C-alpha positions in Angstrom: -3.7 19.3 30.2 -0.7 21.5 29.4 1.8 19.0 31.1 -0.2 15.9 29.1 0.5 18.0 26.0 4.3 18.8 26.7 4.6 14.9 27.5 2.6 13.8 24.1 5.0 16.3 22.1 8.2 14.9 23.6 7.1 11.6 22.8 6.5 12.5 19.2 9.9 14.1 19.2 11.9 11.3 20.8 10.0 8.2 20.5 8.5 8.7 17.3 10.9 10.9 15.9 8.4 12.9 13.8 9.9 15.8 11.7 10.0 19.5 13.3 7.2 20.5 10.7 5.0 17.6 12.0 5.7 18.3 15.5 4.8 21.9 15.1 1.3 21.1 13.3 0.9 18.8 16.4 1.6 21.6 18.9 -0.8 24.3 17.2 -3.9 22.3 17.4 -3.4 20.8 20.8 -2.6 24.6 21.9 -5.7 25.9 20.3 -7.7 22.7 21.7 -6.3 23.7 25.3 -6.9 27.3 25.0 -10.7 26.5 23.8 -11.4 24.9 27.1 -9.2 27.3 29.6 -8.5 24.4 31.7 -11.8 23.2 32.4 -12.1 19.4 32.7 -13.7 17.6 29.4 -16.1 15.4 30.5 -17.3 13.5 27.3 -17.5 13.1 23.8 -20.0 15.9 23.7 -17.2 18.4 24.7 -15.2 17.8 21.8 -17.7 17.8 19.3 -18.9 20.9 20.4 -14.9 22.3 20.0 -15.1 20.5 16.6 -18.1 22.1 15.6 -16.6 25.6 16.8 -13.5 25.4 14.5 -15.4 24.3 11.8 -16.7 27.6 11.3 -13.6 29.0 10.4 -11.7 25.9 9.0 -11.8 24.1 5.8 -12.6 20.4 6.2 -8.8 19.5 5.4 -7.8 21.7 8.4 -10.7 20.0 10.8 -10.0 16.7 9.5 -6.1 17.4 10.7 -7.2 18.7 13.8 -9.5 15.5 14.6 -6.6 13.4 13.6 -4.5 15.2 16.1 -7.0 14.8 19.1 -7.1 11.4 17.9 -3.4 10.6 18.6 -3.3 12.7 21.5 -6.2 10.8 23.1 -4.9 7.4 22.1 -1.6 8.2 23.9 -3.0 9.1 27.0 -5.4 5.9 27.1 -2.0 3.8 26.6 -0.4 5.8 29.3 -3.4 5.1 31.3 -4.0 8.8 32.1 -7.6 8.2 30.9 -10.1 5.6 31.1 -12.1 6.0 28.2 -10.9 7.5 24.8 -13.5 10.3 23.8 -12.5 10.2 20.4 -12.7 6.4 19.4 -16.1 7.2 17.8 -15.6 10.8 16.3 -15.3 10.4 12.7 -13.2 12.7 10.2 -15.4 15.0 7.7 -15.5 13.6 4.1 -12.3 15.4 2.0 -13.4 16.2 -1.5 -10.2 14.7 -3.2 -8.4 16.8 -5.8 -5.9 15.6 -8.1 -2.3 17.1 -7.5 -0.8 19.3 -10.1 1.7 17.8 -12.4 4.3 19.6 -15.0 4.4 18.3 -18.1 7.9 16.4 -19.6 8.7 19.8 -21.6 8.1 21.9 -18.6 10.4 19.7 -16.5 13.1 19.8 -19.2 13.0 23.6 -19.2 13.9 23.7 -15.5 16.4 21.4 -15.6 18.1 23.2 -18.7 20.0 25.4 -16.4 23.1 27.4 -17.5 25.7 26.4 -15.6 27.6 29.7 -15.0 28.7 29.8 -11.1 28.9 27.8 -8.0 24.7 28.4 -7.3 24.0 27.3 -10.6 25.8 23.4 -10.1 24.0 23.7 -6.9 20.4 24.3 -8.1 20.7 22.0 -11.1 22.0 19.1 -8.9 18.9 20.1 -6.3 16.5 19.7 -9.1 17.9 16.8 -11.0 17.7 14.9 -7.7 14.4 16.2 -6.9 12.8 15.2 -10.0 14.7 11.7 -10.4 14.0 10.8 -6.9 10.7 12.1 -6.0 11.7 13.4 -2.7 9.7 15.6 -0.4 11.2 19.1 0.2 12.0 18.8 3.9 13.8 15.3 2.6 15.9 17.3 0.1 16.9 20.1 2.5 17.8 17.6 5.5 20.2 15.7 3.1 23.9 15.1 4.4 26.8 14.7 1.9 27.1 10.9 3.3 23.7 10.1 2.2 24.9 10.4 -1.4 26.4 7.3 -2.8 28.1 8.3 -6.1 29.7 5.2 -6.4 26.8 3.0 -6.0 24.3 6.1 -7.5 22.0 5.7 -4.8 20.6 8.2 -2.2 19.6 7.2 1.5 16.5 9.4 2.4 15.1 9.7 6.0 11.3 10.4 5.1 8.3 10.8 7.5 8.5 9.1 10.8 12.5 8.5 10.1 11.9 5.8 8.0 14.8 5.2 5.6 14.5 4.3 2.1 17.2 3.9 -0.6 16.2 5.7 -3.9 18.6 4.9 -7.2 20.1 7.9 -8.9 20.0 8.0 -12.8 23.3 9.2 -14.8 22.1 12.7 -15.1 21.5 13.2 -11.6 24.5 11.4 -10.4 27.0 13.8 -13.0 25.3 16.9 -11.8 25.7 15.7 -8.0 29.1 14.8 -8.8 29.9 18.1 -10.3 28.5 20.0 -7.4 30.0 18.1 -4.5 33.3 17.6 -6.0 34.0 21.2 -7.2 31.3 23.7 -6.1 29.8 23.1 -2.9 33.2 24.0 -0.7 32.9 27.2 -2.5 29.6 27.9 -0.6 31.1 27.6 2.8 30.9 30.9 4.8 31.0 30.3 8.7 33.1 27.0 8.4 32.0 23.7 7.3 28.8 21.6 7.8 27.5 18.1 6.6 24.2 19.4 5.0 24.4 18.6 1.0 22.7 21.6 -0.2 23.9 25.2 0.9 22.2 28.7 0.7 24.4 31.6 0.1 25.0 32.1 3.8 27.0 28.8 3.7 24.2 27.1 6.0 21.6 24.5 5.2 19.1 25.5 2.5 15.5 26.2 3.6 12.3 25.2 2.2 11.4 28.8 1.3 14.9 29.4 -0.4 14.2 26.4 -2.5 10.9 27.5 -3.5 12.4 31.0 -4.2 14.7 29.4 -6.5 12.2 27.3 -8.2 10.1 30.4 -8.8 12.9 32.3 -10.4 13.9 29.7 -12.6 10.2 28.9 -13.9 10.0 32.8 -14.5 13.0 32.7 -16.5 12.0 29.6 -18.5 8.5 31.1 -19.0 6.7 28.5 -17.6 3.1 29.8 -16.5 1.9 26.8 -14.8 1.0 27.5 -11.2 3.3 24.9 -8.9 5.0 24.4 -5.7 8.2 22.1 -5.1 6.0 19.2 -4.4 4.7 19.5 -8.0 8.2 17.7 -9.1 7.4 14.9 -6.4 3.8 14.5 -8.1 5.5 14.9 -11.8 8.2 12.2 -10.9 5.3 9.9 -10.2 3.0 10.5 -12.6 5.9 10.1 -15.4 7.1 6.7 -14.0 3.6 5.5 -14.1 3.1 6.8 -17.6 6.1 4.9 -19.0 5.0 1.7 -17.3 6.3 1.6 -13.6 3.8 -0.4 -11.4 2.4 1.4 -8.5 4.4 -0.9 -5.7 7.9 0.2 -7.3 6.4 3.7 -7.0 5.0 3.3 -3.6 8.5 2.2 -2.6 10.4 5.2 -4.2 8.1 7.8 -2.7 8.0 6.3 0.8 4.5 5.8 1.2 3.3 3.8 4.1 0.0 3.0 2.5 -0.7 2.2 -1.3 -3.7 4.3 -1.6 -1.5 7.3 -1.4 0.2 6.1 -4.5 -3.0 5.1 -6.1 -4.0 8.9 -6.5 -1.8 9.0 -9.7 -3.7 6.3 -11.5 -6.4 9.0 -11.5 -4.0 11.6 -13.3 -3.1 9.4 -16.1 -6.5 8.3 -16.7 -7.8 11.9 -16.6 -4.7 12.1 -19.4 -6.1 9.3 -21.2 -9.4 10.6 -21.6 -8.3 14.1 -22.4 -6.0 12.8 -25.5 -8.9 10.6 -26.2 -11.6 13.3 -26.7 -8.8 15.4 -28.6 -7.5 12.9 -31.1 -10.3 10.4 -31.6 -12.0 11.5 -34.6 -15.5 10.8 -32.6 -13.7 11.6 -29.3 -16.2 14.5 -28.5 
């Protein structure tokens, strides 16, 4: 099976053009699957269900569901390539997941985070990163992989390569365009340490900003601003979508801006705004409680 797994991973990398993190996730799941059987032949669906039962003892339902999805993709690939006659995953169902609403920062908290004192090159970089994250709803992986040429300051748009290398164009607002212009024209070159590179946002070593590095910067700013809400970089994306919906944007437009392939992924934000509406009603209506 090891050879089949390697061929499948190559297929995801070169043909499907999945991101590095997604491929690593597939590889981990399939390596664990392969190690469980220790090269024994998998005879039927029952063998796989025993494996799923085994991992369910130590993983939450979300992780189990991801493992099942990985196996479904793997066996679908094997069937398409005529390496197997029957797909044992066709009738395997994913566990029901409890949908939890994503965390969102208030507009006041967002404004505090964006209100950065600009004293040095790193401050201008941080200002540009955060303005861009909040105004465009980027994923962190999309942010750190941006190249300078992906930013069109004249037309005020950013070109983003999302999941599966799908391209989308997102407009930039006035604040973000100004922050990017100052950073790119006056401060980015000052961050070079080991020669030039094309990445838009650079760390203190002059290399591409990392996910961990961005999160560290975000946590530091939040602490300085005395923001107590527990959040992650992805919370900026959730806040972007929720605030757009609050001020009247339609779901289809938000779907396009976020790069969601399915509208159902975008509909989660209607639940957030509905919950806030209920909360406001109970707080401010005289007979609300």
